[in-house]
ZATOR-500917 format. One record per residue: x, y, z of N, C-alpha, C in turn. Coordinates in steps of 0.02 Angstrom, whole numbers, plus 32768, in hexadecimal, padded with zeros to 4 digits. Example, Ala and Ser with C-alpha at 12.3 -4.5 7.8 and 13.67 -1.06 7.14 Angstrom:
REM residues 2
<r><n_east>8294</n_east><n_north>7EE4</n_north><n_up>8186</n_up><ca_east>8267</ca_east><ca_north>7F1F</ca_north><ca_up>8186</ca_up><c_east>8294</c_east><c_north>7F5B</c_north><c_up>8186</c_up></r>
<r><n_east>8282</n_east><n_north>7F90</n_north><n_up>8162</n_up><ca_east>82AC</ca_east><ca_north>7FCB</ca_north><ca_up>8165</ca_up><c_east>8285</c_east><c_north>8002</c_north><c_up>818A</c_up></r>
//
This chain:
REM residues 60
<r><n_east>4DC9</n_east><n_north>A6F1</n_north><n_up>50C1</n_up><ca_east>4DD3</ca_east><ca_north>A6BA</ca_north><ca_up>50DE</ca_up><c_east>4DA8</c_east><c_north>A6A2</c_north><c_up>5117</c_up></r>
<r><n_east>4D96</n_east><n_north>A65B</n_north><n_up>5111</n_up><ca_east>4D5F</ca_east><ca_north>A646</ca_north><ca_up>513E</ca_up><c_east>4D86</c_east><c_north>A61E</c_north><c_up>5176</c_up></r>
<r><n_east>4D7D</n_east><n_north>A624</n_north><n_up>51AE</n_up><ca_east>4D9B</ca_east><ca_north>A5FE</ca_north><ca_up>51E2</ca_up><c_east>4D63</c_east><c_north>A5D5</c_north><c_up>520B</c_up></r>
<r><n_east>4D73</n_east><n_north>A599</n_north><n_up>5223</n_up><ca_east>4D3E</ca_east><ca_north>A576</ca_north><ca_up>5247</ca_up><c_east>4D6B</c_east><c_north>A55E</c_north><c_up>527D</c_up></r>
<r><n_east>4D44</n_east><n_north>A557</n_north><n_up>52B6</n_up><ca_east>4D69</ca_east><ca_north>A53E</ca_north><ca_up>52FA</ca_up><c_east>4D86</c_east><c_north>A4FA</c_north><c_up>52EE</c_up></r>
<r><n_east>4D66</n_east><n_north>A4CF</n_north><n_up>52C8</n_up><ca_east>4D80</ca_east><ca_north>A48F</ca_north><ca_up>52BD</ca_up><c_east>4DBB</c_east><c_north>A48F</c_north><c_up>529C</c_up></r>
<r><n_east>4DCB</n_east><n_north>A4B7</n_north><n_up>5266</n_up><ca_east>4DFF</ca_east><ca_north>A4C3</ca_north><ca_up>524D</ca_up><c_east>4E3C</c_east><c_north>A4DA</c_north><c_up>5270</c_up></r>
<r><n_east>4E2C</n_east><n_north>A503</n_north><n_up>529C</n_up><ca_east>4E63</ca_east><ca_north>A52D</ca_north><ca_up>52CC</ca_up><c_east>4E7D</c_east><c_north>A4FC</c_north><c_up>52FA</c_up></r>
<r><n_east>4E48</n_east><n_north>A4D0</n_north><n_up>531B</n_up><ca_east>4E59</ca_east><ca_north>A49B</ca_north><ca_up>5349</ca_up><c_east>4E8B</c_east><c_north>A46A</c_north><c_up>531F</c_up></r>
<r><n_east>4E75</n_east><n_north>A451</n_north><n_up>52E1</n_up><ca_east>4E95</ca_east><ca_north>A425</ca_north><ca_up>52C1</ca_up><c_east>4EE0</c_east><c_north>A436</c_north><c_up>52BB</c_up></r>
<r><n_east>4EE7</n_east><n_north>A474</n_north><n_up>529C</n_up><ca_east>4F29</ca_east><ca_north>A488</ca_north><ca_up>5292</ca_up><c_east>4F56</c_east><c_north>A49A</c_north><c_up>52D0</c_up></r>
<r><n_east>4F2E</n_east><n_north>A4A9</n_north><n_up>530A</n_up><ca_east>4F56</ca_east><ca_north>A4AB</ca_north><ca_up>5347</ca_up><c_east>4F70</c_east><c_north>A470</c_north><c_up>5368</c_up></r>
<r><n_east>4F4E</n_east><n_north>A42E</n_north><n_up>5356</n_up><ca_east>4F69</ca_east><ca_north>A3F3</ca_north><ca_up>536F</ca_up><c_east>4FA9</c_east><c_north>A3DC</c_north><c_up>534F</c_up></r>
<r><n_east>4FD7</n_east><n_north>A3C8</n_north><n_up>5378</n_up><ca_east>5015</ca_east><ca_north>A3AF</ca_north><ca_up>5366</ca_up><c_east>5020</c_east><c_north>A36D</c_north><c_up>5343</c_up></r>
<r><n_east>504B</n_east><n_north>A360</n_north><n_up>5318</n_up><ca_east>505D</ca_east><ca_north>A318</ca_north><ca_up>52FB</ca_up><c_east>503E</c_east><c_north>A307</c_north><c_up>52C3</c_up></r>
<r><n_east>5043</n_east><n_north>A2CA</n_north><n_up>52A7</n_up><ca_east>5024</ca_east><ca_north>A2B8</ca_north><ca_up>526E</ca_up><c_east>4FD8</c_east><c_north>A2A1</c_north><c_up>5277</c_up></r>
<r><n_east>4FBC</n_east><n_north>A297</n_north><n_up>523B</n_up><ca_east>4F6B</ca_east><ca_north>A298</ca_north><ca_up>523B</ca_up><c_east>4F52</c_east><c_north>A26C</c_north><c_up>526E</c_up></r>
<r><n_east>4F70</n_east><n_north>A225</n_north><n_up>526B</n_up><ca_east>4F4F</ca_east><ca_north>A1F5</ca_north><ca_up>529B</ca_up><c_east>4F5D</c_east><c_north>A213</c_north><c_up>52EF</c_up></r>
<r><n_east>4F8A</n_east><n_north>A235</n_north><n_up>52F4</n_up><ca_east>4F96</ca_east><ca_north>A251</ca_north><ca_up>5331</ca_up><c_east>4F5C</c_east><c_north>A287</c_north><c_up>5344</c_up></r>
<r><n_east>4F4F</n_east><n_north>A2AF</n_north><n_up>5311</n_up><ca_east>4F25</ca_east><ca_north>A2EA</ca_north><ca_up>5316</ca_up><c_east>4EDC</c_east><c_north>A2C8</c_north><c_up>5327</c_up></r>
<r><n_east>4ED3</n_east><n_north>A292</n_north><n_up>5306</n_up><ca_east>4E8C</ca_east><ca_north>A26C</ca_north><ca_up>530A</ca_up><c_east>4E89</c_east><c_north>A253</c_north><c_up>5352</c_up></r>
<r><n_east>4EB9</n_east><n_north>A23C</n_north><n_up>536F</n_up><ca_east>4EB5</ca_east><ca_north>A220</ca_north><ca_up>53B6</ca_up><c_east>4EB1</c_east><c_north>A25E</c_north><c_up>53E3</c_up></r>
<r><n_east>4ED1</n_east><n_north>A28D</n_north><n_up>53D8</n_up><ca_east>4ECF</ca_east><ca_north>A2CE</ca_north><ca_up>540C</ca_up><c_east>4E8B</c_east><c_north>A2F6</c_north><c_up>53FF</c_up></r>
<r><n_east>4E76</n_east><n_north>A2F4</n_north><n_up>53C0</n_up><ca_east>4E2B</ca_east><ca_north>A30A</ca_north><ca_up>53C1</ca_up><c_east>4E00</c_east><c_north>A2EA</c_north><c_up>53E0</c_up></r>
<r><n_east>4E02</n_east><n_north>A2A8</n_north><n_up>53DC</n_up><ca_east>4DCB</ca_east><ca_north>A279</ca_north><ca_up>53FC</ca_up><c_east>4DD3</c_east><c_north>A27E</c_north><c_up>544A</c_up></r>
<r><n_east>4E16</n_east><n_north>A28B</n_north><n_up>5468</n_up><ca_east>4E21</ca_east><ca_north>A293</ca_north><ca_up>54B1</ca_up><c_east>4E00</c_east><c_north>A2D7</c_north><c_up>54BD</c_up></r>
<r><n_east>4E10</n_east><n_north>A309</n_north><n_up>5498</n_up><ca_east>4DF0</ca_east><ca_north>A348</ca_north><ca_up>54A6</ca_up><c_east>4DA5</c_east><c_north>A347</c_north><c_up>54A4</c_up></r>
<r><n_east>4D8C</n_east><n_north>A32A</n_north><n_up>547A</n_up><ca_east>4D3C</ca_east><ca_north>A328</ca_north><ca_up>547C</ca_up><c_east>4D32</c_east><c_north>A305</c_north><c_up>54BD</c_up></r>
<r><n_east>4D46</n_east><n_north>A2C6</n_north><n_up>54C8</n_up><ca_east>4D32</ca_east><ca_north>A2A7</ca_north><ca_up>5507</ca_up><c_east>4D3D</c_east><c_north>A2D0</c_north><c_up>5540</c_up></r>
<r><n_east>4D6E</n_east><n_north>A2FD</n_north><n_up>554A</n_up><ca_east>4D78</ca_east><ca_north>A326</ca_north><ca_up>5582</ca_up><c_east>4D46</c_east><c_north>A358</c_north><c_up>558E</c_up></r>
<r><n_east>4D30</n_east><n_north>A374</n_north><n_up>554D</n_up><ca_east>4CFB</ca_east><ca_north>A3A6</ca_north><ca_up>5550</ca_up><c_east>4CB8</c_east><c_north>A38B</c_north><c_up>5569</c_up></r>
<r><n_east>4CA6</n_east><n_north>A353</n_north><n_up>554C</n_up><ca_east>4C77</ca_east><ca_north>A333</ca_north><ca_up>5560</ca_up><c_east>4C72</c_east><c_north>A320</c_north><c_up>55AF</c_up></r>
<r><n_east>4CAA</n_east><n_north>A305</n_north><n_up>55C3</n_up><ca_east>4CA9</ca_east><ca_north>A2F4</ca_north><ca_up>5606</ca_up><c_east>4CA2</c_east><c_north>A334</c_north><c_up>562E</c_up></r>
<r><n_east>4CBB</n_east><n_north>A370</n_north><n_up>5620</n_up><ca_east>4CBE</ca_east><ca_north>A3A9</ca_north><ca_up>5649</ca_up><c_east>4C74</c_east><c_north>A3BD</c_north><c_up>5643</c_up></r>
<r><n_east>4C53</n_east><n_north>A3BD</n_north><n_up>560E</n_up><ca_east>4C09</ca_east><ca_north>A3CE</ca_north><ca_up>560A</ca_up><c_east>4BDC</c_east><c_north>A3A7</c_north><c_up>5634</c_up></r>
<r><n_east>4BE1</n_east><n_north>A36A</n_north><n_up>5637</n_up><ca_east>4BB9</ca_east><ca_north>A33C</ca_north><ca_up>5658</ca_up><c_east>4BCE</c_east><c_north>A33D</c_north><c_up>56A7</c_up></r>
<r><n_east>4C08</n_east><n_north>A341</n_north><n_up>56BA</n_up><ca_east>4C1A</ca_east><ca_north>A340</ca_north><ca_up>56FB</ca_up><c_east>4C0C</c_east><c_north>A38B</c_north><c_up>5725</c_up></r>
<r><n_east>4C16</n_east><n_north>A3C1</n_north><n_up>56FD</n_up><ca_east>4C14</ca_east><ca_north>A400</ca_north><ca_up>5724</ca_up><c_east>4BD9</c_east><c_north>A42E</c_north><c_up>570A</c_up></r>
<r><n_east>4BDE</n_east><n_north>A438</n_north><n_up>56C6</n_up><ca_east>4BB4</ca_east><ca_north>A46D</ca_north><ca_up>56AB</ca_up><c_east>4B72</c_east><c_north>A460</c_north><c_up>56AA</c_up></r>
<r><n_east>4B54</n_east><n_north>A41B</n_north><n_up>5690</n_up><ca_east>4B10</ca_east><ca_north>A412</ca_north><ca_up>5688</ca_up><c_east>4AED</c_east><c_north>A405</c_north><c_up>56CF</c_up></r>
<r><n_east>4B14</n_east><n_north>A3F0</n_north><n_up>570A</n_up><ca_east>4AEA</ca_east><ca_north>A3F1</ca_north><ca_up>5747</ca_up><c_east>4ADE</c_east><c_north>A431</c_north><c_up>5761</c_up></r>
<r><n_east>4B0A</n_east><n_north>A45F</n_north><n_up>574D</n_up><ca_east>4B05</ca_east><ca_north>A4AA</ca_north><ca_up>5769</ca_up><c_east>4AC2</c_east><c_north>A4BB</c_north><c_up>574A</c_up></r>
<r><n_east>4AC3</n_east><n_north>A4BF</n_north><n_up>5704</n_up><ca_east>4A93</ca_east><ca_north>A4D6</ca_north><ca_up>56DE</ca_up><c_east>4A4A</c_east><c_north>A4B4</c_north><c_up>56DB</c_up></r>
<r><n_east>4A47</n_east><n_north>A479</n_north><n_up>56FA</n_up><ca_east>4A0E</ca_east><ca_north>A44D</ca_north><ca_up>56FC</ca_up><c_east>49D1</c_east><c_north>A46A</c_north><c_up>5726</c_up></r>
<r><n_east>49E6</n_east><n_north>A492</n_north><n_up>5753</n_up><ca_east>49AF</ca_east><ca_north>A4B5</ca_north><ca_up>5780</ca_up><c_east>4987</c_east><c_north>A4E7</c_north><c_up>5752</c_up></r>
<r><n_east>49AD</n_east><n_north>A501</n_north><n_up>5721</n_up><ca_east>498C</ca_east><ca_north>A53B</ca_north><ca_up>5701</ca_up><c_east>496C</c_east><c_north>A521</c_north><c_up>56B6</c_up></r>
<r><n_east>496C</n_east><n_north>A4E5</n_north><n_up>56AF</n_up><ca_east>494C</ca_east><ca_north>A4CC</ca_north><ca_up>5672</ca_up><c_east>48FF</c_east><c_north>A4BF</c_north><c_up>5676</c_up></r>
<r><n_east>48D5</n_east><n_north>A4DA</n_north><n_up>564B</n_up><ca_east>4887</ca_east><ca_north>A4CF</ca_north><ca_up>5653</ca_up><c_east>4871</c_east><c_north>A486</c_north><c_up>5658</c_up></r>
<r><n_east>4892</n_east><n_north>A45E</n_north><n_up>5639</n_up><ca_east>487E</ca_east><ca_north>A419</ca_north><ca_up>5631</ca_up><c_east>4883</c_east><c_north>A3EE</c_north><c_up>566D</c_up></r>
<r><n_east>48A4</n_east><n_north>A407</n_north><n_up>56A2</n_up><ca_east>48A8</ca_east><ca_north>A3E6</ca_north><ca_up>56E7</ca_up><c_east>4867</c_east><c_north>A3E7</c_north><c_up>5712</c_up></r>
<r><n_east>483C</n_east><n_north>A414</n_north><n_up>5705</n_up><ca_east>4804</ca_east><ca_north>A427</ca_north><ca_up>5726</ca_up><c_east>47C6</c_east><c_north>A402</c_north><c_up>5702</c_up></r>
<r><n_east>47CB</n_east><n_north>A3C4</n_north><n_up>56F5</n_up><ca_east>479D</ca_east><ca_north>A3A0</ca_north><ca_up>56DA</ca_up><c_east>4769</c_east><c_north>A377</c_north><c_up>5706</c_up></r>
<r><n_east>4732</n_east><n_north>A38C</n_north><n_up>570F</n_up><ca_east>4701</ca_east><ca_north>A370</ca_north><ca_up>573A</ca_up><c_east>46C4</c_east><c_north>A354</c_north><c_up>5717</c_up></r>
<r><n_east>46A3</n_east><n_north>A324</n_north><n_up>5730</n_up><ca_east>4664</ca_east><ca_north>A310</ca_north><ca_up>570B</ca_up><c_east>462B</c_east><c_north>A310</c_north><c_up>573F</c_up></r>
<r><n_east>45F5</n_east><n_north>A31F</n_north><n_up>5722</n_up><ca_east>45B5</ca_east><ca_north>A32D</ca_north><ca_up>5753</ca_up><c_east>4590</c_east><c_north>A2F2</c_north><c_up>5750</c_up></r>
<r><n_east>4584</n_east><n_north>A2CB</n_north><n_up>5781</n_up><ca_east>4561</ca_east><ca_north>A288</ca_north><ca_up>5772</ca_up><c_east>4519</c_east><c_north>A291</c_north><c_up>575E</c_up></r>
<r><n_east>44F7</n_east><n_north>A2D2</n_north><n_up>5761</n_up><ca_east>44B7</ca_east><ca_north>A2DC</ca_north><ca_up>5747</ca_up><c_east>44B8</c_east><c_north>A2E4</c_north><c_up>56FB</c_up></r>
<r><n_east>44EA</n_east><n_north>A2F6</n_north><n_up>56E0</n_up><ca_east>44F1</ca_east><ca_north>A2FF</ca_north><ca_up>569A</ca_up><c_east>4507</c_east><c_north>A2C2</c_north><c_up>5674</c_up></r>
<r><n_east>4508</n_east><n_north>A28C</n_north><n_up>568E</n_up><ca_east>4523</ca_east><ca_north>A250</ca_north><ca_up>5669</ca_up><c_east>44E0</c_east><c_north>A238</c_north><c_up>5647</c_up></r>
<r><n_east>44E4</n_east><n_north>A21F</n_north><n_up>560B</n_up><ca_east>44AF</ca_east><ca_north>A202</ca_north><ca_up>55E4</ca_up><c_east>448E</c_east><c_north>A1C8</c_north><c_up>55FC</c_up></r>
//
């Protein structure tokens, strides 16, 4: 038996198909909002691409 997280979420959502689609979209938007509001700002200090500097002597 092969389980996927999307299948589990789909089966856990209540209601008919049209309501499940709306709830899945709302759930997706909520996850994106939480990531952008709280998670990404906290981990941005640890990302290597934030320390980009250019040396003026190395310009062509």
